[in-house]
C-alpha positions in Angstrom: 92.8 119.8 4.9 89.2 120.8 4.1 88.6 123.7 1.8 87.3 126.9 3.4 83.7 127.9 3.0 84.5 131.6 3.4 87.4 133.9 2.4 88.1 137.6 2.8 86.5 139.8 0.2 89.6 142.0 -0.1 91.5 139.2 -1.9 91.1 139.2 -5.7 91.2 135.4 -5.7 88.7 134.7 -3.0 85.6 134.8 -5.3 87.3 132.6 -7.9 88.4 130.0 -5.4 84.9 129.9 -3.7 83.1 129.7 -7.1 85.2 126.7 -8.1 84.6 125.0 -4.7 80.9 125.7 -4.9 80.8 124.2 -8.4 82.4 121.0 -7.0 79.8 121.0 -4.1 76.9 121.4 -6.6 78.3 118.5 -8.7 78.3 116.4 -5.5 74.6 117.3 -5.0 74.7 120.2 -2.6 72.4 123.2 -3.4 74.9 126.0 -2.6 75.7 129.5 -3.7 78.5 132.0 -3.0 77.3 135.2 -1.3 78.9 138.4 0.0 78.6 139.1 3.7 79.2 142.7 4.8 79.5 141.4 8.4 83.2 140.4 8.3 83.6 141.6 4.7 83.8 138.0 3.3 82.5 135.9 0.5 81.1 132.6 1.7 79.4 129.5 0.5 75.9 128.9 1.9 73.1 126.5 1.2 70.5 128.3 -1.0 67.9 128.2 1.8 70.2 130.2 4.0 71.0 132.8 1.3 
């Protein structure tokens, strides 16, 4: 099962989970960051060019 690239901002664990996943993606060579999106009230992983 693939890991999610976005999670609800209301969960206290969402940011921690996505930060760890983004670290793994960066280690694999992807240029990503975790951002907050008010549309949908979520944290999500995006490529830096999208941020």
